[in-house]
ZAMARGU-4260 file (C-alpha; in steps of 0.2 Angstrom, whole numbers, plus 5000, padded with zeros to 4 digits):
<rodrens>
0) 5032/4872/5079 | 5014/4872/5084 | 5006/4855/5082 | 4990/4854/5071 | 4975/4849/5081
5) 4964/4835/5074 | 4947/4829/5081 | 4943/4811/5077 | 4925/4806/5078 | 4922/4787/5076
10) 4910/4776/5085 | 4920/4760/5081 | 4932/4758/5096 | 4946/4749/5087 | 4945/4761/5072
15) 4945/4776/5084 | 4960/4770/5094 | 4970/4765/5077 | 4967/4783/5070 | 4973/4791/5087
20) 4988/4780/5087 | 4993/4783/5069 | 4990/4802/5069 | 4999/4805/5085 | 5014/4796/5079
25) 5014/4808/5064 | 5015/4822/5076 | 4997/4829/5077 | 4988/4833/5093 | 4974/4821/5092
30) 4957/4821/5102 | 4945/4808/5100 | 4926/4805/5103 | 4913/4792/5098 | 4898/4803/5095
35) 4893/4819/5086 | 4886/4826/5102 | 4903/4824/5111 | 4911/4831/5095 | 4901/4847/5096
40) 4905/4849/5114 | 4924/4848/5110 | 4922/4860/5095 | 4914/4873/5106 | 4929/4873/5118
45) 4943/4870/5106 | 4949/4877/5090 | 4953/4862/5079 | 4962/4863/5062 | 4954/4847/5056
50) 4939/4836/5060 | 4940/4818/5054 | 4923/4811/5056 | 4914/4795/5051 | 4898/4799/5041
55) 4888/4785/5050 | 4886/4790/5068 | 4873/4787/5082 | 4863/4802/5085 | 4870/4817/5075
60) 4878/4810/5059 | 4894/4817/5050 | 4884/4828/5039 | 4874/4836/5053 | 4890/4838/5063
65) 4898/4847/5048 | 4884/4860/5047 | 4884/4863/5066 | 4903/4864/5067 | 4904/4877/5053
70) 4894/4889/5064 | 4907/4889/5077 | 4923/4889/5066 | 4920/4892/5047 | 4939/4890/5043
75) 4940/4872/5051 | 4943/4858/5038 | 4932/4843/5038 | 4936/4826/5031 | 4922/4813/5030
80) 4925/4794/5032 | 4912/4784/5023 | 4909/4766/5016 | 4907/4763/4998 | 4888/4762/4998
85) 4887/4780/5005 | 4898/4789/4992 | 4883/4800/4986 | 4880/4806/5004 | 4899/4810/5006
90) 4899/4820/4990 | 4884/4829/4996 | 4893/4833/5012 | 4907/4840/5002 | 4895/4852/4994
95) 4891/4858/5011 | 4909/4862/5015 | 4918/4846/5018 | 4936/4847/5011 | 4937/4828/5006
100) 4931/4811/5009 | 4940/4794/5011 | 4932/4777/5008 | 4933/4762/5020 | 4943/4752/5021
105) 4957/4764/5018 | 4976/4763/5018 | 4984/4773/5032 | 4996/4780/5019 | 4982/4786/5009
110) 4974/4794/5024 | 4991/4802/5028 | 4992/4810/5011 | 4974/4817/5012 | 4976/4824/5029
115) 4993/4832/5024 | 4985/4840/5008 | 4970/4846/5018 | 4980/4854/5032 | 4992/4862/5019
120) 4977/4870/5010 | 4971/4876/5027 | 4987/4885/5031 | 4987/4893/5013 | 4969/4899/5017
125) 4974/4906/5034 | 4990/4914/5027 | 4980/4923/5013 | 4967/4928/5025 | 4980/4935/5037
130) 4989/4944/5022 | 4972/4952/5017 | 4969/4958/5035 | 4986/4965/5035 | 4983/4974/5019
135) 4966/4981/5024 | 4974/4987/5041 | 4989/4995/5032 | 4979/5004/5019 | 4964/5010/5030
140) 4961/5029/5030 | 4970/5029/5047 | 4987/5027/5038 | 4984/5043/5027 | 4988/5056/5041
145) 4982/5074/5041 | 4969/5086/5047 | 4973/5100/5035 | 4958/5106/5024 | 4967/5099/5009
150) 4969/5082/5016 | 4951/5082/5022 | 4947/5084/5003 | 4958/5069/4999 | 4949/5058/5012
155) 4932/5064/5005 | 4937/5060/4987 | 4944/5043/4992 | 4927/5039/5000 | 4917/5045/4985
160) 4927/5035/4972 | 4932/5019/4981 | 4918/5009/4974 | 4916/5017/4957 | 4924/5010/4941
165) 4929/5028/4935 | 4947/5032/4931 | 4956/5041/4944 | 4971/5053/4942 | 4981/5057/4957
170) 4992/5072/4956 | 5006/5077/4967 | 5025/5080/4969 | 5037/5065/4972 | 5035/5058/4990
175) 5017/5065/4993 | 5010/5048/4995 | 5001/5045/4978 | 5003/5026/4979 | 4996/5026/4997
180) 4981/5034/4991 | 4979/5022/4976 | 4980/5007/4988 | 4968/5016/5000 | 4955/5017/4986
185) 4958/4999/4981 | 4959/4990/4998 | 4944/5000/5005 | 4933/4995/4990 | 4922/4980/4985
190) 4937/4976/4974 | 4949/4973/4989 | 4949/4954/4987 | 4954/4956/4968 | 4971/4960/4961
195) 4980/4976/4964 | 4994/4978/4952 | 5006/4993/4952 | 5016/4998/4937 | 5030/5011/4936
200) 5028/5018/4919 | 5045/5028/4920 | 5055/5012/4923 | 5053/5004/4906 | 5055/5010/4888
205) 5040/5011/4877 | 5042/4994/4869 | 5045/4984/4885 | 5031/4994/4894 | 5018/4989/4880
210) 5023/4970/4883 | 5022/4972/4902 | 5005/4981/4901 | 4996/4971/4887 | 5007/4955/4886
215) 5014/4947/4871 | 5013/4931/4860 | 5026/4919/4856 | 5038/4925/4843 | 5032/4943/4844
220) 5050/4949/4846 | 5067/4942/4849 | 5067/4933/4866 | 5048/4930/4866 | 5049/4912/4868
225) 5032/4909/4875 | 5015/4919/4877 | 5015/4931/4892 | 5000/4938/4901 | 5001/4957/4903
230) 4997/4967/4919 | 4980/4972/4912 | 4974/4954/4910 | 4982/4950/4927 | 4972/4964/4936
235) 4956/4958/4928 | 4942/4962/4940 | 4953/4973/4951 | 4964/4988/4950 | 4979/4993/4940
240) 4990/5008/4946 | 5000/5017/4933 | 5013/5028/4942 | 5022/5041/4932 | 5009/5041/4918
245) 5016/5057/4911 | 5032/5047/4905 | 5024/5035/4893 | 5029/5038/4875 | 5017/5045/4861
250) 5015/5028/4853 | 5009/5020/4869 | 4998/5034/4873 | 4988/5030/4857 | 4986/5012/4862
255) 4982/5016/4880 | 4968/5028/4875 | 4960/5014/4865 | 4961/5002/4881 | 4953/5015/4892
260) 4939/5018/4879 | 4935/5000/4875 | 4943/4990/4890 | 4951/4979/4876 | 4969/4974/4876
265) 4979/4967/4861 | 4995/4958/4866 | 5010/4963/4857 | 5012/4952/4841 | 4994/4946/4841
270) 4979/4951/4830 | 4966/4947/4843 | 4960/4957/4857 | 4954/4952/4874 | 4941/4960/4885
275) 4946/4965/4903 | 4937/4974/4917 | 4950/4984/4926 | 4949/5000/4937 | 4963/5012/4931
280) 4971/5023/4944 | 4985/5034/4937 | 4997/5046/4945 | 5009/5059/4940 | 5021/5072/4947
285) 5021/5082/4930 | 5010/5096/4924 | 5000/5086/4911 | 4991/5102/4905 | 5007/5110/4901
290) 5013/5094/4892 | 4997/5094/4882 | 5000/5112/4876 | 5018/5108/4872 | 5012/5093/4861
295) 5020/5080/4872 | 5004/5072/4879 | 4988/5068/4869 | 4974/5079/4873 | 4961/5065/4871
300) 4970/5054/4883 | 4972/5068/4896 | 4953/5071/4896 | 4950/5052/4897 | 4962/5051/4912
305) 4954/5067/4920 | 4938/5059/4926 | 4941/5060/4944 | 4956/5070/4950 | 4964/5070/4967
310) 4977/5083/4971 | 4989/5079/4985 | 4997/5094/4993 | 5016/5095/4996 | 5021/5094/5014
315) 5027/5112/5015 | 5009/5117/5012 | 5002/5107/5026 | 5013/5112/5040 | 5000/5108/5053
320) 5001/5090/5048 | 5020/5088/5051 | 5018/5085/5070 | 5004/5072/5067 | 5014/5063/5053
325) 5030/5063/5064 | 5021/5055/5079 | 5013/5043/5067 | 5030/5037/5060 | 5037/5037/5077
330) 5024/5024/5084 | 5026/5014/5068 | 5045/5012/5068 | 5046/5010/5087 | 5034/4995/5086
335) 5044/4988/5071 | 5061/4991/5080 | 5056/4986/5098 | 5060/5004/5104 | 5051/5013/5118
340) 5052/5031/5113 | 5036/5039/5118 | 5038/5058/5113 | 5046/5070/5102 | 5055/5086/5109
345) 5048/5103/5105 | 5065/5107/5098 | 5064/5093/5086 | 5046/5098/5081 | 5052/5116/5078
350) 5066/5110/5067 | 5054/5099/5057 | 5041/5112/5055 | 5054/5125/5049 | 5061/5113/5036
355) 5054/5115/5018 | 5053/5096/5014 | 5058/5094/4996 | 5055/5075/4998 | 5038/5078/5006
360) 5031/5064/5017 | 5043/5051/5011 | 5058/5062/5017 | 5049/5065/5034 | 5046/5046/5036
365) 5064/5042/5032 | 5071/5055/5044 | 5059/5049/5058 | 5064/5031/5055 | 5083/5035/5056
370) 5080/5046/5072 | 5071/5031/5080 | 5086/5020/5077 | 5098/5033/5083 | 5089/5039/5098
375) 5094/5032/5115 | 5082/5040/5127 | 5063/5040/5129 | 5061/5056/5118 | 5067/5060/5101
380) 5080/5074/5103 | 5090/5085/5091 | 5105/5073/5093 | 5095/5059/5083 | 5091/5071/5068
385) 5103/5071/5053 | 5116/5085/5054 | 5110/5092/5037 | 5093/5095/5043 | 5099/5104/5059
390) 5111/5115/5049 | 5098/5119/5036 | 5089/5132/5046 | 5106/5139/5051 | 5111/5141/5033
395) 5094/5149/5029 | 5095/5161/5043 | 5113/5166/5038 | 5107/5170/5020 | 5095/5183/5027
400) 5109/5192/5036 | 5117/5205/5025 | 5134/5213/5027 | 5137/5231/5033 | 5141/5237/5016
405) 5125/5229/5009 | 5114/5237/5023 | 5123/5254/5020 | 5120/5253/5001 | 5102/5249/5003
410) 5099/5263/5016 | 5108/5276/5006 | 5098/5272/4990 | 5082/5273/5000 | 5087/5290/5007
415) 5092/5296/4989 | 5075/5290/4982 | 5066/5299/4996 | 5076/5316/4993 | 5074/5314/4974
420) 5093/5311/4973 | 5097/5328/4981 | 5114/5324/4988 | 5114/5339/5000 | 5097/5335/5008
425) 5102/5316/5008 | 5119/5320/5017 | 5110/5330/5030 | 5097/5316/5034 | 5112/5303/5035
430) 5121/5315/5047 | 5137/5316/5036 | 5144/5330/5024 | 5141/5330/5006 | 5159/5325/5001
435) 5158/5310/5013 | 5142/5304/5004 | 5151/5306/4987 | 5165/5295/4993 | 5153/5282/5000
440) 5143/5282/4984 | 5158/5279/4974 | 5165/5265/4985 | 5148/5256/4985 | 5146/5259/4966
445) 5130/5269/4968 | 5126/5278/4952
</rodrens>
């Protein structure tokens, strides 16, 4: 495990040596200097996790060192060592960014705990920063692949609405990437550091969904043993993504309409409302307009949701994007599975482009992931595709091949139509006598 690097800045030689000894015994990689100037030289060349500095130093003091060091590494932690009479100065240093201070004379166990707590906080900050960077990278526009006209419209819409507070409704079949678009809107907006909370409205019944969305108070129903915060309150300042919005029941539709209009939630069992500020992104694979006409979805809620609409086309309508998507997923899963497949054969691309993709982009992603695992060579071949996909085109072609009787029946009917059902003329055109035509018509049940 990597050792945490600590820079000790102390002009008292015995204190300096004592700190180096104790911290080294605790497993830290320790560097020590006796002036602020020497400390800055070290900070320029080395990335330290923590600087432990005396406040009173010859030349550059601890506060000045803190301000200068932060220019080189804003994430570096800083602990001030100070005497009792300069506590106010130490507090001032904390306001400038020091994480903590410790008073002389101090107990080494106390110092150990302060350092441990500070380094744990640094690790938490770095982990959160790394996660945020991963999310921002994962949900950039580059991860929504497509050059078709329809997808260009989707990119344009995301760019227009990402910083708006308006409600967004994403329409599209299952597997078209509705949540990916929702995440792209959130993580490319000024709300990116705020919560993003996805909710599958189809996964819960109406009563449970109300509790999950708006929270509940203790005793609201059997099993409500304490107050519970809902998703809307948890997403305050950020985005809530309501997937399968067409599946919410009529009672909850009324409640949800009031929330959208006033941005006020009322926990189940409570008589009080709470104000929230949440950007709502909803998605559905259902025809909400038809549901409104059938009385299954509130018209006023539909129009409240219908502020900004993003239509995601099914994959079968963006055939030109299939190759792009396939290569995108290939690179993604090769990296994740340590595979070195660099290309996709033309035979595979031909199969992929001929397939109707009922599961849309999600189905294509799953097939490429599987093919990446099964492929043994440097190029994806037909051998790595599922047998069902390979046979699919064959079945389709076979369905287009008619039997000889079907072709004969069709041809005779066309000739009879052309001759106004004159059997003599029809038999002449067909090159058979009239009695043979009659027998064939009877056999093929041509009336």
